[in-house]
C-alpha positions as CSV (number, residue, x, y, z in Angstrom):
1,M,-120.0,-127.5,93.7
2,T,-118.5,-129.6,91.1
3,A,-119.8,-133.1,90.3
4,T,-117.4,-136.0,90.3
5,G,-117.5,-139.2,88.4
6,A,-117.8,-141.6,91.4
7,D,-120.9,-141.8,93.4
8,P,-120.4,-140.1,96.8
9,V,-120.1,-142.3,99.8
10,T,-123.1,-141.9,102.2
11,S,-124.3,-143.6,105.4
12,E,-126.4,-145.9,103.1
13,S,-123.4,-147.2,101.3
14,R,-122.1,-151.1,102.1
15,S,-118.9,-152.3,101.4
16,P,-118.7,-155.8,100.2
17,H,-117.3,-157.1,103.3
18,Q,-120.2,-155.7,105.2
19,I,-122.7,-157.1,102.8
20,W,-121.2,-160.5,103.3
21,Q,-121.2,-160.3,107.0
22,R,-124.9,-159.6,107.0
23,V,-125.9,-162.3,104.5
24,R,-123.5,-165.3,105.4
25,G,-125.6,-166.4,108.2
26,L,-128.7,-166.6,106.1
27,L,-126.8,-168.3,103.4
28,F,-125.3,-170.9,105.7
29,A,-128.9,-171.5,107.2
30,A,-130.2,-172.1,103.7
31,L,-127.3,-174.3,102.6
32,I,-128.0,-176.6,105.7
33,L,-131.7,-176.9,104.8
34,V,-130.9,-177.9,101.3
35,V,-128.5,-180.4,102.3
36,A,-130.7,-181.8,104.9
37,G,-133.6,-182.0,102.5
38,V,-131.7,-183.9,99.9
39,A,-130.2,-186.3,102.5
40,I,-133.8,-187.0,103.9
41,A,-135.1,-187.4,100.5
42,A,-132.4,-189.9,99.4
43,F,-132.5,-191.8,102.8
44,R,-136.3,-192.2,102.6
45,S,-137.0,-192.5,98.7
46,G,-136.3,-196.3,98.7
47,G,-138.7,-197.6,101.2
48,Q,-141.6,-195.2,101.0
49,H,-144.6,-195.2,98.6
50,G,-147.6,-193.8,100.4
51,R,-150.7,-194.5,102.5
52,L,-152.3,-198.0,102.0
53,D,-149.5,-198.9,99.5
54,P,-148.6,-202.6,99.7
55,R,-145.0,-202.0,99.0
56,S,-144.7,-199.4,102.0
57,A,-143.4,-200.4,105.5
58,D,-144.5,-197.1,106.9
59,P,-147.1,-197.1,109.7
60,Y,-149.8,-195.9,107.4
61,G,-148.6,-198.3,104.7
62,S,-150.0,-201.9,103.9
63,R,-147.1,-204.0,103.3
64,A,-147.6,-206.3,106.1
65,V,-151.2,-207.4,105.1
66,A,-149.9,-207.9,101.4
67,E,-147.0,-210.2,102.6
68,L,-149.4,-212.3,104.7
69,L,-151.5,-212.7,101.7
70,K,-148.5,-213.8,99.5
71,E,-147.7,-216.4,102.1
72,R,-151.3,-217.7,101.9
73,G,-151.0,-218.3,98.0
74,V,-152.9,-214.9,97.1
75,S,-151.0,-213.1,94.3
76,V,-150.9,-209.4,94.8
77,D,-150.6,-207.0,91.9
78,V,-150.4,-203.0,92.1
79,A,-152.4,-201.1,89.7
80,T,-152.1,-197.4,89.3
81,T,-154.4,-196.7,86.3
82,L,-157.9,-197.6,85.7
83,D,-157.4,-199.5,82.5
84,E,-155.1,-201.9,84.7
85,A,-157.7,-202.2,87.4
86,A,-160.6,-202.9,85.0
87,G,-158.7,-205.2,82.9
88,A,-157.8,-207.5,85.8
89,A,-161.4,-207.7,87.2
90,G,-163.0,-211.1,87.0
91,P,-164.6,-213.8,89.2
92,D,-161.3,-214.9,90.9
93,T,-160.0,-211.5,91.5
94,T,-160.5,-209.1,94.6
95,L,-160.3,-205.5,93.5
96,L,-159.2,-203.2,96.3
97,V,-159.8,-199.6,95.5
98,T,-157.7,-197.4,98.1
99,G,-159.0,-194.0,97.1
100,P,-162.3,-194.2,95.4
101,N,-162.9,-190.4,96.2
102,M,-159.9,-189.6,93.9
103,L,-161.7,-190.9,90.8
104,T,-163.7,-188.6,88.7
105,A,-167.4,-189.2,88.0
106,H,-166.4,-190.7,84.6
107,Q,-163.8,-193.0,86.1
108,Q,-166.3,-194.1,89.0
109,R,-169.1,-195.0,86.4
110,R,-166.6,-196.9,84.4
111,L,-165.2,-198.8,87.2
112,R,-168.8,-199.8,88.4
113,A,-169.8,-200.9,85.0
114,T,-166.6,-203.2,85.1
115,T,-167.2,-204.6,88.4
116,A,-170.8,-205.0,88.3
117,D,-170.5,-208.1,85.7
118,S,-167.3,-209.5,86.9
119,A,-168.7,-211.7,89.6
120,G,-165.6,-211.0,91.8
121,R,-165.3,-208.7,94.9
122,T,-164.7,-205.1,95.1
123,V,-163.4,-203.6,98.3
124,L,-164.0,-199.8,98.6
125,V,-161.9,-197.9,101.2
126,A,-163.8,-195.0,102.8
127,P,-165.9,-193.9,99.8
128,G,-167.9,-190.9,100.7
129,G,-170.4,-188.4,99.2
130,P,-171.2,-188.9,95.6
131,S,-168.6,-191.6,95.1
132,V,-171.0,-194.1,97.2
133,A,-174.0,-193.6,94.9
134,R,-171.9,-194.4,91.7
135,L,-169.7,-197.3,93.0
136,A,-172.5,-198.8,95.3
137,P,-175.9,-197.9,94.1
138,G,-178.5,-198.3,96.8
139,V,-175.9,-197.1,99.5
140,H,-175.5,-193.7,101.0
141,Q,-173.2,-192.0,103.4
142,E,-174.8,-191.1,106.8
143,S,-172.3,-189.7,109.3
144,H,-168.8,-190.1,110.6
145,G,-167.5,-191.6,113.9
146,P,-164.4,-192.4,115.7
147,V,-162.3,-195.4,114.8
148,T,-162.3,-197.7,117.8
149,A,-162.6,-201.4,118.7
150,R,-166.2,-202.5,117.8
151,P,-167.8,-206.0,117.9
152,P,-168.9,-207.3,114.6
153,R,-172.7,-207.8,115.6
154,C,-173.6,-209.2,112.2
155,E,-173.8,-212.6,110.5
156,L,-170.8,-212.2,108.2
157,P,-168.6,-215.1,108.6
158,A,-165.3,-213.1,108.3
159,A,-166.3,-210.6,110.8
160,R,-167.7,-213.2,113.3
161,A,-164.3,-214.9,113.0
162,A,-162.4,-211.8,113.4
163,G,-164.2,-210.4,116.4
164,A,-163.7,-206.9,117.7
165,T,-161.7,-204.9,115.1
166,D,-160.8,-201.2,114.8
167,M,-163.6,-199.9,112.8
168,G,-165.4,-196.4,112.4
169,G,-164.8,-193.5,110.2
170,I,-167.8,-193.1,107.6
171,H,-171.1,-194.7,108.3
172,Y,-173.4,-196.3,105.6
173,A,-177.0,-197.0,105.2
174,T,-178.7,-199.0,102.4
175,A,-182.1,-199.9,101.3
176,V,-180.6,-203.3,99.6
177,R,-182.3,-206.1,101.8
178,E,-179.5,-208.7,101.1
179,A,-176.9,-206.2,102.3
180,T,-174.9,-207.0,105.5
181,A,-174.2,-204.3,107.9
182,C,-171.3,-205.0,110.5
183,Y,-169.5,-203.0,113.3
184,P,-172.4,-200.8,113.7
185,D,-172.3,-197.4,115.5
186,H,-175.7,-196.0,116.6
187,G,-177.5,-198.3,114.2
188,L,-175.2,-197.3,111.1
189,A,-172.6,-199.8,109.7
190,S,-169.0,-199.0,109.4
191,L,-168.6,-202.2,107.3
192,L,-171.3,-203.0,104.7
193,V,-171.2,-205.9,102.1
194,V,-173.6,-205.5,99.2
195,P,-174.3,-208.6,97.1
196,G,-173.8,-208.4,93.3
197,Q,-174.3,-210.6,90.3
198,A,-173.5,-214.3,90.7
199,A,-171.0,-214.7,93.5
200,G,-169.7,-211.2,93.2
201,D,-170.1,-208.6,96.0
202,T,-169.1,-204.9,97.0
203,V,-167.5,-204.3,100.4
204,L,-167.5,-200.8,101.9
205,L,-164.9,-200.2,104.7
206,G,-165.8,-197.0,106.6
207,S,-161.9,-196.6,107.7
208,P,-158.6,-197.9,106.3
209,D,-157.1,-198.5,109.8
210,V,-157.4,-202.3,109.6
211,L,-155.2,-202.4,106.6
212,H,-152.3,-200.2,108.1
213,N,-149.0,-201.8,109.3
214,D,-149.2,-200.2,112.7
215,R,-152.6,-201.6,113.4
216,L,-152.5,-205.1,111.7
217,D,-151.4,-206.8,115.1
218,Q,-154.2,-205.2,117.2
219,Q,-157.7,-206.8,117.9
220,G,-158.9,-208.7,114.9
221,N,-157.7,-206.6,112.3
222,A,-155.4,-209.1,110.6
223,S,-158.1,-211.7,110.6
224,L,-160.5,-209.4,108.9
225,S,-158.2,-208.0,106.5
226,L,-156.9,-211.4,105.4
227,Q,-160.6,-212.8,105.0
228,L,-161.8,-209.7,103.2
229,L,-158.8,-209.5,100.7
230,G,-157.9,-213.1,100.5
231,S,-161.4,-214.5,99.3
232,R,-160.1,-215.1,95.8
233,P,-156.8,-216.4,94.6
234,H,-155.9,-212.8,93.0
235,L,-155.8,-209.5,94.5
236,V,-155.6,-206.3,92.5
237,W,-154.3,-203.4,94.8
238,Y,-155.7,-200.3,93.0
239,L,-153.9,-197.0,94.0
240,P,-155.5,-194.3,91.9
241,S,-153.3,-191.4,90.8
242,L,-154.0,-187.9,89.5
243,D,-151.8,-188.6,86.4
244,D,-154.1,-191.4,85.2
245,P,-154.8,-190.8,81.7
246,S,-158.5,-191.9,82.1
247,A,-159.1,-188.9,84.5
248,A,-159.2,-186.6,81.3
249,E,-161.9,-188.8,79.5
250,G,-165.3,-188.1,79.6
251,G,-165.1,-184.2,80.2
252,T,-167.7,-182.6,82.1
253,S,-171.1,-184.1,82.0
254,G,-172.9,-181.2,83.5
255,G,-175.4,-181.1,86.4
256,D,-174.1,-182.6,89.6
257,D,-171.3,-184.5,87.9
258,S,-169.2,-181.3,87.2
259,G,-169.4,-180.2,90.7
260,D,-168.6,-183.8,91.9
261,D,-165.5,-184.0,89.8
262,G,-164.1,-181.0,91.2
263,A,-164.8,-182.1,94.9
264,G,-163.4,-185.4,94.2
265,G,-160.2,-184.0,92.7
266,E,-159.6,-181.7,95.6
267,S,-160.1,-184.3,98.4
268,G,-157.9,-186.7,96.5
269,F,-155.1,-184.0,96.2
270,I,-155.3,-183.3,99.9
271,A,-155.2,-186.9,100.6
272,L,-151.9,-187.3,98.8
273,I,-150.2,-184.7,101.2
274,P,-148.7,-186.6,104.1
275,S,-150.1,-185.8,107.4
276,G,-146.7,-184.8,108.8
277,W,-146.3,-182.0,106.2
278,L,-149.8,-180.7,107.3
279,W,-148.7,-180.7,111.0
280,G,-145.5,-179.2,110.2
281,T,-147.2,-176.6,108.3
282,L,-149.5,-175.8,111.2
283,Q,-146.7,-175.5,113.4
284,L,-144.7,-173.2,111.3
285,A,-147.8,-171.0,111.2
286,L,-148.1,-171.0,114.9
287,A,-144.3,-170.2,115.2
288,A,-144.6,-167.2,112.8
289,T,-147.5,-165.9,114.8
290,L,-145.8,-166.1,118.1
291,A,-142.5,-164.5,116.7
292,A,-144.7,-161.6,115.3
293,I,-146.2,-161.3,118.7
294,W,-142.9,-161.4,120.4
295,R,-141.4,-158.8,117.8
296,G,-144.4,-156.5,118.4
297,R,-144.6,-156.9,122.2
298,R,-145.0,-153.4,124.1
299,F,-144.5,-153.7,127.9
300,G,-145.0,-150.0,128.5
301,P,-144.6,-146.6,127.2
302,L,-141.7,-145.7,124.8
303,V,-138.5,-144.8,126.6
304,T,-135.4,-142.8,125.5
305,E,-132.2,-144.8,125.2
306,R,-128.6,-144.0,124.4
307,L,-127.6,-144.9,121.0
308,P,-124.8,-147.6,120.9
309,V,-122.9,-145.4,118.4
310,T,-122.7,-141.7,117.7
311,I,-124.5,-140.7,114.5
312,R,-123.4,-137.5,112.9
313,A,-126.1,-134.9,112.4
314,S,-125.3,-134.7,108.7
315,E,-126.0,-138.5,108.4
316,S,-129.2,-138.2,110.1
317,A,-130.4,-135.1,107.9
318,E,-129.2,-137.0,104.7
319,G,-131.1,-140.1,105.6
320,R,-134.3,-138.3,106.4
321,A,-133.8,-136.2,103.2
322,R,-133.6,-139.5,101.2
323,L,-136.6,-140.8,102.7
324,Y,-138.8,-137.7,101.9
325,R,-137.5,-137.7,98.4
326,K,-138.0,-141.3,98.0
327,S,-141.7,-140.8,98.9
328,D,-142.1,-137.5,97.1
329,A,-143.1,-135.9,100.4
330,R,-142.4,-132.4,99.7
331,D,-145.4,-131.3,101.7
332,R,-143.9,-132.9,105.0
333,A,-140.3,-131.5,104.1
334,A,-141.6,-128.0,103.7
335,A,-143.7,-128.4,106.9
336,A,-140.5,-129.5,108.8
337,L,-138.6,-126.5,107.3
338,R,-141.2,-123.9,108.2
339,S,-141.9,-125.3,111.8
340,A,-138.0,-125.4,112.4
341,T,-137.7,-121.7,111.1
342,R,-140.7,-120.5,113.4
343,N,-139.2,-122.2,116.4
344,R,-135.9,-120.5,115.9
345,I,-137.2,-117.0,115.2
346,S,-139.9,-116.9,117.8
347,P,-137.6,-116.3,120.7
348,L,-136.0,-113.5,118.8
349,L,-139.4,-111.9,118.1
350,G,-140.6,-112.2,121.8
351,V,-143.3,-114.5,120.8
352,S,-144.0,-117.4,123.3
353,P,-143.3,-121.0,122.1
354,R,-147.2,-121.9,122.4
355,D,-147.9,-119.1,119.8
356,T,-145.4,-120.2,117.3
357,D,-147.8,-121.8,115.0
358,Y,-150.5,-119.2,115.2
359,P,-150.2,-116.9,112.1
360,A,-152.2,-114.1,113.9
361,V,-149.6,-113.7,116.7
362,L,-146.4,-114.5,114.8
363,L,-146.8,-112.7,111.5
364,P,-147.2,-109.2,112.9
365,A,-144.1,-109.6,114.9
366,V,-142.3,-110.6,111.8
367,A,-143.5,-107.8,109.7
368,A,-142.3,-105.4,112.6
369,R,-138.8,-106.8,112.2
370,L,-138.5,-106.9,108.3
371,S,-136.8,-104.1,106.6
372,T,-137.1,-105.6,103.1
373,P,-140.5,-104.6,101.3
374,G,-142.3,-107.0,99.6
375,T,-141.5,-110.0,101.6
376,D,-144.5,-112.3,102.0
377,A,-144.0,-113.7,105.3
378,A,-147.3,-115.5,105.5
379,A,-146.5,-117.5,102.3
380,L,-143.0,-118.3,103.4
381,L,-143.9,-119.5,107.1
382,F,-147.5,-120.7,106.6
383,G,-147.8,-121.1,102.7
384,P,-148.8,-124.3,100.5
385,A,-146.7,-127.2,99.7
386,P,-143.9,-126.8,97.0
387,A,-145.1,-128.1,93.6
388,D,-141.8,-129.5,92.7
389,D,-138.2,-129.9,94.0
390,A,-137.1,-126.8,92.6
391,A,-139.7,-124.8,94.5
392,L,-138.8,-126.8,97.7
393,V,-135.2,-125.6,97.2
394,L,-136.3,-121.9,96.6
395,L,-138.3,-122.2,99.7
396,T,-135.3,-123.3,101.8
397,D,-133.2,-120.3,100.6
398,Q,-136.0,-117.8,101.2
399,L,-136.5,-119.1,104.9
400,D,-132.9,-118.9,105.5
401,A,-132.8,-115.2,104.1
402,L,-135.8,-114.5,106.3
403,E,-134.2,-116.0,109.6
404,R,-130.8,-114.0,108.8
405,E,-132.9,-110.6,108.3
406,V,-134.8,-111.4,111.5
407,R,-131.3,-112.0,113.5
408,T,-129.7,-108.9,112.1
409,S,-132.4,-106.5,112.5
């Protein structure tokens, strides 16, 4: 056989037209996804900012309460760094911290040191775990509860004027006697006001729901939000961010602080992910699971079906040979060759098909029919696997010679 310069065309070869037909559907679907993603991002980029953002008109944004405060003469400024928030603290300022759990331990201690002496109001939205101990000393988190309409059951004027509001979430307890606990659930407050120096105080909200756009017109949410955030002429709306340069300050202080920093950063990152993406990921995972179950379904035993096209025996043999060669399965290839040879020569030797794989029965019959001395039938029909490809080719030739001699003898 002479070798040619061009690669032989086999059953595995694909023409460019066939390749294009197979992949064009996937490419078209990917193009649609990219175009749709770009269009949605362009359409929604102008009006969305995030949860509790006073510039966002989304259901979980807080633009409504910010606009109402401005109508009442309260100036609203947005701060995204700790330096901006700390620099604006003062007796005539309310500092709203929307994500206290995102702050590192160093940032929390620095924020507490700034607000403790400011004589202003600090409103913390759903602080939990170690954040509570650093930002509101003497207060600790107890449990979680559902957000629902609750009566105030306290003497706080803002709460009594608002009446029932959507409160719940994190529940707090404190040993500070002057603290005012409102909207209790099983004796634990979901809104807690801790007095500070001079006329300053710290307000802990167990849930941010009263500040959301979609809940502001329900219950007494609007009244409570306006009174808590509008008690001073100036409101600083602090939106902590992960790229705040102050997050890198302080390093790790060791002890519990190092672990707390990591926990705070992780919960903050998850809080930045919109709930729609989390639900979307869950739905995709469920769809993938159902697709896997559907593709792997078995309704009964395997059945033989007619092939939609006729495949030449040479193509089938070539494909199997390529698989054997790709996996270096010389042992399987040799076993298949030997088994096929034994099955073909057994009827010629008068050996029953059930005794074909038994050397004690087959080998004496083969030896009786061989006229060539020195032929080791046992090694050819039941020997070890070839060590390399050359040995496998030699075994093939020897098996063919053995079968021809049995047929002609």
